[in-house]
C-alpha positions as CSV (number, residue, x, y, z in Angstrom):
1,M,0.0,0.0,0.0
2,N,1.4,3.4,-0.9
3,M,1.6,5.8,2.0
4,T,1.7,9.6,2.1
5,S,4.0,11.4,4.5
6,V,2.1,13.8,6.7
7,S,3.0,16.7,9.0
8,S,1.9,15.6,12.5
9,S,3.3,15.4,15.9
10,N,2.0,11.8,16.3
11,I,1.6,10.4,12.7
12,S,4.3,10.0,10.1
13,A,2.4,8.5,7.2
14,I,-1.1,7.5,6.1
15,G,-2.2,5.1,3.4
16,Y,-5.6,4.0,2.1
17,E,-6.6,1.1,-0.2
18,G,-10.0,-0.5,-0.6
19,S,-11.5,0.3,2.8
20,T,-8.4,-0.2,4.8
21,L,-6.7,2.8,6.4
22,R,-3.0,2.3,7.3
23,V,-1.4,4.6,9.8
24,R,2.3,4.8,10.7
25,F,3.0,6.6,13.9
26,N,6.2,8.5,14.6
27,N,7.3,5.8,17.1
28,G,7.4,3.4,14.1
29,S,4.3,1.4,14.9
30,L,2.0,0.6,12.0
31,Y,-1.8,0.0,12.3
32,D,-4.5,-1.0,9.8
33,Y,-8.1,0.1,10.4
34,Y,-10.8,-1.8,8.5
35,N,-14.0,-0.9,6.7
36,V,-13.1,2.8,6.9
37,P,-15.2,4.9,4.4
38,A,-13.4,7.1,1.9
39,S,-15.0,10.1,3.4
40,V,-13.3,9.4,6.7
41,Y,-9.9,9.0,5.0
42,D,-10.5,12.3,3.1
43,G,-11.4,14.0,6.3
44,L,-8.2,12.7,8.0
45,M,-6.0,13.9,5.2
46,S,-7.5,17.4,5.2
47,A,-7.7,17.7,9.0
48,P,-5.5,20.4,10.5
49,S,-4.7,18.0,13.4
50,K,-4.4,14.5,12.1
51,G,-3.9,13.0,15.5
52,S,-7.0,14.6,16.9
53,Y,-9.1,13.5,13.9
54,L,-7.8,10.0,14.2
55,A,-8.5,9.9,17.9
56,S,-12.1,11.2,17.6
57,R,-13.2,9.7,14.3
58,V,-11.3,6.4,13.8
59,K,-10.0,5.0,17.1
60,G,-12.7,3.1,18.9
61,V,-14.9,3.2,15.9
62,Y,-13.2,0.8,13.4
63,R,-11.7,-2.6,14.0
64,Y,-7.9,-2.5,13.8
65,S,-4.8,-4.6,14.0
66,Q,-1.2,-3.7,14.7
67,I,1.0,-4.7,11.8
68,N,4.3,-4.3,13.6
């Protein structure tokens, strides 16, 4: 999955393919979030605070797994 580097104090890169959202955090951990609508991905990419958006709109809402 291609990932786009982002400017964030918590997130280093974000990818999206199908309905899977992939997030690489600055500490190196990588997570996949499943069944995420494209509108949520678009909102995340345009959010002024990606970490806040992820915390409020993705974490605790969509099933996830840690990749590494």
